[in-house]
C-alpha positions as CSV (number, residue, x, y, z in Angstrom):
1,M,29.5,34.5,-18.9
2,A,27.3,34.3,-16.0
3,M,27.3,31.5,-13.6
4,V,23.8,30.0,-13.8
5,S,22.5,29.0,-10.2
6,D,20.8,25.7,-9.1
7,A,17.7,27.5,-8.6
8,E,17.9,29.0,-12.4
9,K,18.2,26.0,-13.9
10,P,14.9,24.7,-15.8
11,E,14.9,21.3,-14.3
12,T,15.6,22.6,-11.0
13,A,13.1,25.0,-10.7
14,K,10.2,22.4,-12.3
15,R,10.7,20.4,-9.1
16,G,10.2,23.1,-6.8
17,K,11.2,22.3,-2.8
18,Y,11.5,18.7,-3.8
19,A,14.6,19.5,-5.8
20,T,16.6,19.2,-2.5
21,L,14.0,17.9,-0.2
22,L,14.2,14.8,-1.9
23,D,16.9,11.8,-1.8
24,P,19.0,12.9,-4.8
25,A,18.9,9.6,-5.9
26,L,15.0,9.3,-5.8
27,W,14.8,11.8,-9.1
28,T,16.1,9.2,-11.1
29,Y,13.2,6.4,-10.0
30,I,10.6,9.5,-10.5
31,D,11.4,10.2,-14.0
32,R,11.4,6.7,-15.0
33,V,8.1,6.6,-13.5
34,N,6.8,9.8,-15.4
35,A,8.4,8.5,-18.3
36,W,5.7,5.6,-18.2
37,Y,3.0,7.2,-16.6
38,P,2.9,10.9,-17.2
39,P,0.9,12.7,-14.3
40,E,-1.0,14.8,-17.3
41,M,-2.1,11.5,-18.6
42,D,-5.8,11.7,-19.9
43,L,-6.7,8.2,-21.1
44,P,-9.7,5.7,-21.0
45,V,-8.9,3.4,-17.8
46,D,-8.1,0.3,-19.8
47,Q,-5.9,2.0,-21.8
48,Q,-4.3,3.9,-18.6
49,R,-3.9,-0.2,-17.3
50,E,-2.5,-1.1,-20.1
51,I,0.4,1.4,-19.0
52,Y,0.5,1.2,-15.6
53,D,1.0,-3.1,-16.3
54,A,3.8,-2.7,-19.1
55,M,5.2,-0.2,-16.3
56,C,4.8,-2.4,-13.5
57,R,6.7,-5.4,-16.0
58,A,9.8,-3.2,-16.9
59,F,10.1,-2.8,-12.9
60,H,9.5,-6.4,-11.7
61,A,13.2,-7.2,-10.0
62,G,12.6,-11.3,-10.5
63,Y,12.3,-13.3,-7.5
64,P,14.0,-14.5,-4.5
65,A,15.5,-17.8,-4.9
66,G,13.3,-21.1,-3.6
67,V,10.2,-19.2,-3.7
68,E,7.4,-21.1,-5.7
69,T,4.1,-19.5,-6.1
70,S,0.6,-20.9,-7.1
71,D,-2.7,-19.1,-8.5
72,G,-6.0,-20.1,-7.4
73,A,-9.3,-18.2,-6.7
74,V,-11.6,-17.7,-3.8
75,A,-15.2,-17.5,-4.0
76,G,-17.0,-14.0,-3.4
77,G,-20.6,-13.2,-3.6
78,G,-21.4,-15.1,-7.0
79,H,-17.7,-14.2,-8.5
80,A,-14.2,-15.7,-8.3
81,I,-11.6,-13.4,-6.5
82,P,-8.2,-14.5,-8.1
83,I,-5.1,-15.3,-5.3
84,R,-1.6,-16.0,-5.6
85,R,0.0,-17.8,-2.9
86,Y,3.5,-17.1,-2.6
87,Q,6.0,-20.0,-0.3
88,L,9.5,-21.3,0.2
89,V,10.3,-24.3,-1.0
90,D,10.4,-27.0,1.5
91,K,9.9,-24.5,4.1
92,A,7.0,-24.5,6.3
93,P,5.9,-21.3,6.8
94,Q,5.3,-20.2,10.8
95,A,2.8,-17.5,9.2
96,L,0.3,-16.7,6.2
97,V,0.7,-12.6,4.9
98,V,-2.3,-11.1,3.4
99,Y,-1.2,-9.0,1.0
100,Y,-3.3,-6.1,-0.7
101,H,-1.8,-4.9,-3.7
102,G,-2.0,-1.2,-4.3
103,G,-3.2,1.3,-7.2
104,G,-5.8,3.6,-6.3
105,F,-8.5,0.9,-6.4
106,V,-8.2,1.7,-10.3
107,L,-5.0,0.1,-11.2
108,G,-2.8,-3.0,-10.5
109,G,-3.6,-6.8,-9.8
110,L,-1.9,-10.2,-9.3
111,D,0.9,-9.1,-11.7
112,S,1.8,-5.4,-10.6
113,H,3.3,-6.2,-6.9
114,D,4.1,-10.1,-7.8
115,D,7.8,-9.2,-7.0
116,I,7.2,-7.1,-3.7
117,C,5.1,-10.3,-2.6
118,A,8.1,-12.6,-3.8
119,E,10.4,-10.6,-1.6
120,I,8.4,-10.3,1.6
121,C,7.5,-14.1,1.5
122,A,11.6,-14.6,1.7
123,G,12.2,-12.0,3.8
124,T,10.0,-13.2,6.6
125,G,9.8,-17.0,5.4
126,F,6.2,-16.6,5.6
127,A,3.3,-17.7,2.9
128,V,2.0,-14.7,1.3
129,L,-1.5,-14.9,0.1
130,S,-2.0,-12.0,-2.8
131,A,-5.6,-10.6,-3.5
132,D,-6.7,-9.9,-6.8
133,Y,-9.7,-8.0,-6.0
134,R,-11.8,-5.8,-7.7
135,L,-11.5,-2.5,-9.5
136,A,-13.2,0.7,-10.3
137,P,-14.6,2.8,-11.5
138,E,-16.5,-0.8,-13.2
139,H,-16.5,-2.1,-9.6
140,L,-17.3,1.1,-7.1
141,H,-17.2,0.7,-2.8
142,P,-17.3,-1.4,-1.5
143,A,-17.0,-4.1,-4.5
144,A,-13.1,-3.8,-3.6
145,F,-14.0,-4.0,0.6
146,D,-15.9,-6.8,-0.3
147,D,-13.4,-9.0,-1.7
148,A,-10.6,-7.9,0.9
149,L,-12.4,-9.1,2.9
150,A,-13.6,-12.0,1.6
151,V,-10.0,-13.0,0.9
152,F,-9.4,-13.1,4.7
153,E,-12.0,-14.9,5.8
154,W,-11.5,-17.5,3.3
155,A,-7.8,-17.5,4.4
156,A,-8.9,-17.8,8.3
157,A,-10.8,-20.8,7.5
158,A,-8.5,-22.9,5.4
159,S,-5.6,-21.9,7.3
160,G,-3.6,-23.0,10.6
161,L,-1.2,-20.1,10.2
162,S,-1.2,-16.7,12.2
163,I,-2.2,-14.0,9.7
164,V,-0.8,-10.4,9.2
165,L,-2.9,-7.9,7.1
166,C,-0.5,-5.9,4.8
167,G,-1.3,-3.5,2.1
168,E,0.1,-0.4,0.2
169,S,-1.4,2.5,-0.3
170,A,-5.2,1.8,-1.7
171,G,-4.3,-1.9,-0.3
172,G,-3.6,-0.2,3.0
173,N,-6.2,1.4,3.2
174,L,-7.7,-2.3,2.4
175,A,-6.1,-3.8,4.9
176,A,-7.1,-1.4,8.0
177,A,-10.8,-1.9,6.6
178,V,-10.7,-5.6,7.2
179,A,-8.8,-5.2,10.4
180,H,-11.1,-3.0,11.8
181,A,-14.5,-5.1,10.3
182,A,-12.9,-8.6,10.9
183,R,-11.1,-7.5,14.8
184,R,-14.1,-10.0,16.2
185,H,-13.9,-12.5,14.3
186,P,-13.0,-16.2,15.8
187,R,-9.2,-16.1,14.4
188,P,-8.2,-12.1,14.0
189,A,-5.6,-11.0,12.6
190,I,-2.4,-10.6,15.3
191,G,-1.3,-7.7,13.0
192,Q,-1.0,-5.4,10.1
193,V,1.3,-3.8,8.3
194,L,0.1,-0.6,6.6
195,I,2.7,0.8,3.4
196,Y,1.9,4.8,2.7
197,P,-1.7,3.9,2.9
198,E,-4.4,6.3,2.7
199,L,-7.2,6.2,5.2
200,G,-9.3,9.0,5.1
201,G,-7.6,11.5,6.8
202,D,-7.9,15.3,7.4
203,E,-7.0,16.9,4.3
204,S,-6.9,20.8,5.6
205,A,-3.9,19.9,7.9
206,G,-0.7,18.4,8.1
207,S,0.9,16.9,5.0
208,Y,-2.3,17.2,3.0
209,V,-1.3,20.9,3.1
210,E,2.6,20.6,2.9
211,H,3.1,17.9,0.3
212,A,0.0,18.6,-1.8
213,E,1.8,19.0,-5.0
214,A,4.7,16.1,-4.1
215,P,6.3,14.0,-7.3
216,L,3.9,10.6,-8.0
217,L,1.0,11.6,-5.6
218,T,-0.8,15.1,-5.4
219,L,-4.0,15.6,-3.3
220,S,-5.9,16.2,-6.5
221,D,-4.8,12.1,-7.3
222,I,-5.9,11.6,-4.3
223,E,-9.6,13.3,-4.2
224,F,-9.7,11.9,-8.4
225,Y,-9.3,8.2,-7.1
226,R,-11.5,8.9,-4.4
227,Q,-14.3,10.2,-6.6
228,V,-13.6,7.1,-9.5
229,R,-14.3,4.9,-6.3
230,S,-17.4,6.2,-4.6
231,G,-20.8,5.5,-5.4
232,K,-23.5,8.4,-5.5
233,A,-24.5,7.9,-2.0
234,Q,-20.8,7.4,-0.3
235,S,-20.6,8.3,3.2
236,P,-17.3,9.9,4.2
237,D,-17.7,8.4,7.6
238,D,-18.4,4.8,6.2
239,P,-15.3,3.2,7.9
240,T,-14.7,0.3,5.1
241,F,-14.3,3.5,2.9
242,S,-12.1,5.5,5.3
243,P,-10.7,3.7,8.4
244,L,-9.7,7.1,10.3
245,R,-13.4,7.4,10.4
246,D,-14.7,4.8,12.3
247,S,-15.9,5.8,15.5
248,D,-14.2,2.8,17.7
249,F,-10.4,1.7,17.5
250,S,-10.3,-1.0,20.1
251,G,-9.9,-4.0,19.9
252,L,-7.0,-3.7,16.8
253,P,-4.2,-6.1,16.1
254,P,-0.8,-4.5,16.9
255,T,-0.4,-2.1,13.7
256,V,2.6,-1.1,12.2
257,V,2.5,2.1,9.6
258,V,4.9,3.1,6.9
259,T,5.0,6.5,5.2
260,A,6.7,8.8,3.4
261,Q,7.5,12.1,4.8
262,C,6.5,14.1,0.8
263,D,3.6,12.1,0.4
264,P,0.9,14.4,1.1
265,L,-0.8,10.8,2.7
266,S,1.3,10.7,5.8
267,S,-0.6,12.4,7.9
268,D,-2.7,9.6,7.9
269,G,-0.5,7.3,9.7
270,E,0.2,9.3,12.2
271,A,-3.3,9.8,12.7
272,Y,-4.0,5.9,12.5
273,R,-1.2,5.4,15.2
274,D,-3.1,8.0,17.5
275,R,-6.0,6.6,17.2
276,I,-5.4,3.1,18.4
277,L,-3.2,4.4,21.0
278,A,-5.4,6.3,22.5
279,A,-8.1,3.3,22.3
280,G,-5.9,1.1,24.3
281,G,-3.8,-0.6,21.6
282,R,-0.2,-1.3,20.1
283,A,1.1,1.3,17.2
284,W,3.7,2.1,15.7
285,W,4.1,4.8,13.1
286,Y,7.8,5.3,10.9
287,E,7.9,7.9,8.5
288,E,10.6,7.2,6.2
289,Q,12.5,10.5,5.4
290,R,13.4,12.1,1.8
291,L,11.0,9.7,0.1
292,V,7.8,10.0,-1.8
293,H,5.1,7.9,-2.1
294,S,5.4,4.1,-4.1
295,F,8.9,4.0,-3.1
296,L,8.7,0.5,-3.1
297,R,9.5,0.6,-6.4
298,A,12.6,1.8,-6.2
299,R,14.1,-0.2,-3.3
300,K,16.5,-2.0,-5.7
301,T,17.9,1.6,-7.1
302,V,17.8,4.2,-4.1
303,P,19.4,2.6,-0.6
304,R,17.2,4.8,1.2
305,A,14.3,2.8,-0.4
306,G,16.3,-0.5,-0.4
307,E,16.1,0.4,3.5
308,A,12.9,0.8,4.2
309,F,11.6,-2.4,2.6
310,I,13.7,-3.9,4.8
311,R,12.3,-2.8,8.0
312,I,8.9,-3.5,6.7
313,V,10.1,-6.4,6.0
314,A,11.4,-7.1,9.3
315,A,8.0,-5.5,10.7
316,I,6.2,-8.0,9.3
317,A,7.9,-10.8,10.6
318,T,8.2,-9.3,13.9
319,L,4.4,-9.2,14.2
320,G,3.8,-12.9,12.2
321,K,5.6,-14.4,14.9
322,G,3.6,-12.9,17.4
323,D,6.6,-10.2,18.6
324,W,6.2,-6.1,19.1
325,F,8.6,-3.8,19.2
């Protein structure tokens, strides 16, 4: 009987170069995500949100001991912006993390990244404030940015704590946009941690080309979400839309950007770090090897993802204490 090589096996062939490039343990996670939210899904947005929310509930890892939450709202231009605050019981926090969730500006909310925020709270000892900004296509840009900025400004006025901005994917875009817009605020953020953010980088080079067909996020996915978020008159050079298009990178807080090697967006992290350094600021970029976009959800099942998450929490803790690396 003839032997069948790995390359000839249907599943391996379907995975292409990522069959060997990715951490093998990651494939169980990728297959689980795709079972919930297939790449070819073509449903109305409200149905996509229902499926995404159900997937997030299935991945929810619970709260670490000692974390308590309270829900509220921030006034934002004639509407209420829901927020959720996380804090350790009977422990005064040293800093406040303002967190913006991912989901392509289309999906997600306070519940979708609930356990991640709780673990950041437990791992740093800081309070965490999660913002439920408005989503596209019902609310086009700058709605999400306006809400993100309003939550930061409210937090800066309502709390005496130092603020670290943090976000992942679409939320990383919002965190960076807020850092740029609020750099001259009377109480600016003292740091920002961006997790595989979409920052509006050069799509003709780097990871955009090398990993255009990566699992869980492709270049066409990025373009789709960008179009859904955009109004007809949207300028690509608007820094509140694409922070990498800003003409001024001075005065930004110390910044840590963490990306995944096998993610079209990884080069955005490198470019953003370089722009801040060129402007005389402090920035660090870490590309987590053999991982993909959205690896935070794999932190409990894939050791490599779990280790990356530990480093992210440590970065938040370091910046929140006013330290650098």
